[in-house]
N, C-alpha and C positions, 0 to 999 in steps of 0.2 A: 541639501540646500543650506541646511544649518551650520556646516563646516565651512563653506565658501563664506557665508555670512559673516560667521566669527572672523576669518581670515580678513574680512574687508573691514571690521571694526578695526582690528590691529593696524591694518593699512590706512586706515580714515584718519588717524589721529588720536588714539588711545596711546600718546606716544611715549617712548622711553625716556628714562634718566635712572641715577643711581638710586639704590633702596632707600625708603625714609628713615629707618632706624641707622643709629652709628653718626657717623660725621655730618651728614646734611639735616641741618635743622630747620629748613624751610618748610612751608605749608605745602603739602602734596595735593595736587587734583588731579581725579580722574574724569575725564570728559568722555562721555558716553555716547552711543549714536544719536542721531536727531531724526525725529519723524516728519515727513511730509503732511502736513495736516489739511492739505486741500490746495493744491496750485493748478493754475490754468495760464495759457498764453504762451508755452514753451513746449518743446517737444518731450515727452514723457521720459525719456533717455536722461535729459538733463536734470529733471528733478530728482529721478533715481540717484545719479552721481551725486547731486548736491547733499542727498542725506550722508554721504561720507565726507564730502569736500568742504561741507560747513564746519563740522566739529573738528576736521583736521587742520583747517586754517584757524579756528578759534584758539586750538590748542598751541597752535606756533604762536598766536600772539600772547596766551598768557605765558608760554615760556619764557618770553623777554623780560618779565617782570624779577627783579633780583631776589624777591622773597617767594617766590612760587616756583615748583617745579611740576612737571607732569608725570601722572604714576607710570610705573613700569608696564610695558605693554603686555609682557607674557604673563603677568600677574592679572591684569584686568581681562585678558582674555579668557584665562582659566577661570575667573569670577564669572565672567558671562557665561560661560560655558554651564558651570554649577548651577546658575539659575534657570538654565533651560530656556533663555529668550529665543524667540521665534524673530524672522524677519518682519519689519515694520510694525512690531509690536510695541506699543507704548510701556516706557519704563517707569513705574511709580515711586515715590520718595523711598519707599522703605526698601524697594529692590536696589535701587541707586546706592543706598547707604550700605548695603551688603557687600555690593560690589567693590565700593571705595574702601570698605575695610578690609575685605581680601586683598587689595592691591596696596593696601598701609597708607592709604590716603585719607587726609583731614577732610578733604569735600570731594563732592560728584557735581558733576555738570551734566544735565541733560536738557532735553528741550524739543523745539519743533520750530517749522518754517511753514509759511504760505506765500505763494505769489500769485497775486490776483492779476493777472494781465498788466504785470509790471509794478504793481503796488507790493512791495515786499516787506514781510515782517518775520522778523525772528523773537522768539520767546525763551528764554533759557532759565532753567532753575539751578539755584545753588543748594545742594543738600548737605547738612551736617552729618556726617558719618557716625558720630558719636550717638545721637538720639532719633536718627532717621527724619527730622524735621526740615522742612523747606525753609532756608534762611531768607530767601528773597527770590522773587521771580523778576527778571528783568527784560525789557525789550527795547526796540527804537520806537518808542511811542510819539517822537517828534515828527509830526506830519512833513516837515521838511527834510527827514530823513529816511524816505520811506519808497525811493524812485529805485527800481531794479540795478539801474546803471551805478548805484551808490553803495553795492554790496560789499566792497571791502570796507569803507567807512561804516558801515551797519555793523560789521562783525567786529570792528574794533571799538566801535561804542558799547557793545554788547559786553566785550571784554574788559571795558574801564568800569562798568556798572558791577559786574562781578567780583573785580578787585576790590571796589569800594564795599561791597556787600561782605567781603572777607575780613573788612576792617584793614585794609592795606593802602599804603600810599598809591597814587597814581601810575599807571605804566610809563616809563620814561618816556620823553617827548619825541625824541629822534625814532624810538619804536613804533610808537603810535602813528608817526606821520608816514613810516615805511609800510606799514600795515595797510593805511589808506589809500596807497599809491597803486594798487594792482587793480587795473581794469576788470570789470565783471567778466568779459570774455576770457581773459587769463584764468579767473577762476573756475568758470565753466569748464574750460578745457582741462585744466588740473583735476577738477572733480572727476571728468570722464576718464582720464587716465588712472586714477585710484579704482574707479568703477571696472575697467577693462582689466587692470593689474589683479583685481580680487578674483575676476573669472578665469585667470591663467593665460589671456589673449595679451601675450607680450607685444605683438606686432601693433595692435590698435592701441594699446597703453602706451606704446613708444610715439606713435603719432600724434596723440593727445598731448603728450607732455611735449613734444616739440612746438606744437601749436601754441600750447601756453607760454613757451619762452619765447617765440615770435612776437605774441601779444605785450610780453611783458619781459623783456631779457634779463632784466635783474631778478625773477621770480626763482629764489632759492629752493623752494620746496619742489616747483616743476623741475629743477636741474637735479636735485636728490632723486627725484621719481624717476627719470630718466636714466640716471645711473645705475639706478636699483634693478631697473627691469633689464638693463642692457647686461648686468652682471650676475643676473639670476639664472 
């Protein structure tokens, strides 16, 4: 199970870029798995899938910032393995910092989510890899932005707050608008695609990615996932 979970983490959004050292001087961030801290009102498989889909989507949003890049997937995966993390295990700040260091990242992002019959909350922690301290904990604390149907906007808002906590300018307006436009059903299907892909179930992954694209034809990540499972 540990091996498949680590593979899932890689699929879920510990997404790749070029190494930190050398020509790329942008701040690097390692987005670690998120924990379901207690969710009700949807099928359990959806919540399990969102453990992969939320960090993957968050990483994609963060990657649109010109001053950020997402840490190398292989290095993050090896760092997770070296820490002996288990499925659904909460990642503390010290461990997150060690993973970020091993991946040559300046920051780690870890967190949790909870869906209480449609009231959706995400809590994300920005961890400084140098000292292992939590820089800031951010969430969608505005009561007007806690509906499950606003999941894309919730993730985008959390990303904006993480960027601000890192002392960077806001995300580009066009990128933020695109991130907020994805319907919740598309995110759910994309997340299920990642889950099935992590299990090696190409047929189910293909179907889920297709459903995500049906719900939102402009969903680049779902299209990439579909191409990935077809080509693997």
